[in-house]
Each structure stands twice: as C-alpha cells, then as structure tokens.
C-alpha positions as CSV (number, residue, x, y, z in Angstrom):
1,M,216.2,168.5,11.8
2,N,212.9,166.6,12.3
3,V,211.1,169.1,14.6
4,Y,210.9,172.8,14.1
5,A,209.6,175.1,16.9
6,P,208.8,178.7,15.9
7,K,212.1,179.9,17.5
8,D,213.9,177.5,15.1
9,I,212.6,179.2,11.9
10,V,215.1,181.3,10.1
11,W,213.5,184.0,7.9
12,H,215.1,185.7,4.9
13,E,213.8,188.9,3.3
14,T,213.4,188.6,-0.5
15,E,212.9,190.9,-3.4
16,L,210.0,188.8,-4.7
17,G,207.4,191.2,-3.5
18,R,206.5,193.8,-0.9
19,N,207.3,192.8,2.7
20,F,208.0,189.2,1.4
21,W,210.0,186.7,3.6
22,V,210.8,183.0,3.2
23,S,212.2,180.5,5.7
24,D,215.0,178.1,5.1
25,E,213.8,174.9,3.4
26,L,211.9,172.7,6.0
27,V,211.6,169.7,3.7
28,G,214.1,169.2,1.0
29,R,215.7,166.6,-1.3
30,Q,217.6,165.1,1.7
31,Y,214.2,164.0,3.0
32,S,212.0,163.5,-0.1
33,E,212.5,163.4,-3.8
34,L,208.7,163.9,-4.2
35,F,208.1,167.4,-2.7
36,S,209.8,170.2,-0.7
37,A,208.3,172.8,1.7
38,Q,209.1,176.1,3.3
39,L,207.3,178.8,5.2
40,T,206.5,182.2,3.6
41,K,205.5,185.4,5.5
42,F,204.1,188.7,4.2
43,G,203.9,191.6,6.5
44,P,200.8,193.9,6.4
45,G,200.2,195.0,2.9
46,G,202.8,192.7,1.6
47,G,202.4,190.2,-1.2
48,S,203.3,189.0,-4.6
49,K,202.5,190.4,-8.1
50,P,200.8,188.2,-10.6
51,H,203.2,185.6,-11.8
52,H,203.4,181.9,-12.8
53,H,205.8,179.0,-12.4
54,G,206.4,175.7,-14.2
55,Y,205.7,173.6,-11.1
56,N,202.8,172.8,-8.9
57,H,202.6,174.3,-5.4
58,A,200.1,174.5,-2.6
59,F,199.6,176.9,0.3
60,Y,198.3,176.1,3.8
61,F,197.6,179.3,5.7
62,L,198.6,179.3,9.4
63,S,197.9,182.9,10.4
64,G,196.6,186.2,9.0
65,T,194.2,187.0,6.2
66,A,194.8,187.4,2.5
67,C,193.3,187.7,-1.0
68,M,194.4,184.8,-3.2
69,R,194.0,185.2,-6.9
70,I,194.4,182.3,-9.5
71,G,193.6,183.3,-13.1
72,D,190.4,185.4,-13.0
73,E,189.2,184.0,-9.7
74,S,189.9,185.5,-6.2
75,W,189.3,184.1,-2.7
76,A,189.7,185.4,0.9
77,T,191.9,183.2,3.0
78,T,192.0,182.7,6.7
79,P,194.0,180.3,8.9
80,G,193.2,176.7,7.9
81,T,192.6,177.5,4.2
82,F,194.4,175.2,1.7
83,V,195.1,176.4,-1.9
84,K,196.4,174.4,-4.8
85,V,198.2,176.4,-7.6
86,P,198.7,174.3,-10.7
87,A,201.9,174.6,-12.8
88,G,201.5,177.5,-15.3
89,A,198.6,179.2,-13.5
90,E,199.0,183.0,-13.1
91,H,198.5,183.8,-9.4
92,S,199.1,186.5,-6.8
93,L,198.6,186.9,-3.1
94,T,198.1,190.0,-0.9
95,N,198.1,190.2,2.9
96,T,194.8,192.1,3.6
97,G,195.1,192.1,7.4
98,D,197.0,194.1,10.1
99,D,199.1,191.1,11.2
100,D,201.7,188.9,9.4
101,L,200.3,186.4,6.9
102,V,202.2,183.1,7.4
103,F,201.7,180.0,5.2
104,L,203.3,176.7,4.4
105,V,204.3,176.3,0.8
106,I,204.6,172.8,-0.6
107,Y,206.4,172.4,-4.0
108,D,205.9,169.5,-6.5
109,P,208.5,168.6,-7.7
110,P,210.9,169.6,-4.9
111,H,212.0,173.3,-5.2
112,V,212.8,176.3,-3.1
113,A,211.3,179.4,-4.7
114,T,213.9,181.9,-5.7
115,D,212.3,183.2,-8.9
C-alpha cells in the first residue's frame, strides 16, 4: 500500500507499557532496506518505562502531549516535535494529556518494535 488514510491504520495493543498501541508496519523491508516505520499510540496516562535498544529510532509527534526522557534530560512534546533516540540511550515517554498521543516511529536499521 502506498497511501494510508486514518481509517486504514490497524492498531494492536501491546504489553510494552500502559495503554500502549502500535500499528502494522507502514514502511518495511519490502519498500526500503534503510529504515522502517510504524505509528505508536498511548492513551491518556499511557507510556513506556525507561528502556534502551540496540538501534536508532526517531519519533515525530502527530497529536497529544507528552514528557520525553532520554538519559537525564526531559522535554515536553507537542504535535510537530521531532525526537532522535540514539542506539543504546535509555529513554521513556509518557502521555501527559487527556487525549491520545500519536507519533510516527522511524527505525534505523529497519525494525518493528516488539521488545
């Protein structure tokens, strides 16, 4: 599929954190060997505990507000915020608003988060 409308997004609840949902892969190896991408959604109060990965990833926030932590630093995010999370960096994210937090996750190298 080359174009995804909001109605086309398939969401899957995970056990990765409170109120934590991911979409099917939007960009995968069938399209690019350089990166992959999917959407993530946290309901109000949802988020991820501090963790790290062996790959780079980046977040582009589409809706909602959050507190993003990387290492010892924290930032408030709003729609339009872009965050780079380097491989190995401990990070966490919490939805601080009353609405869903929705963001695009870009993985380098290609990967769909399951850990």
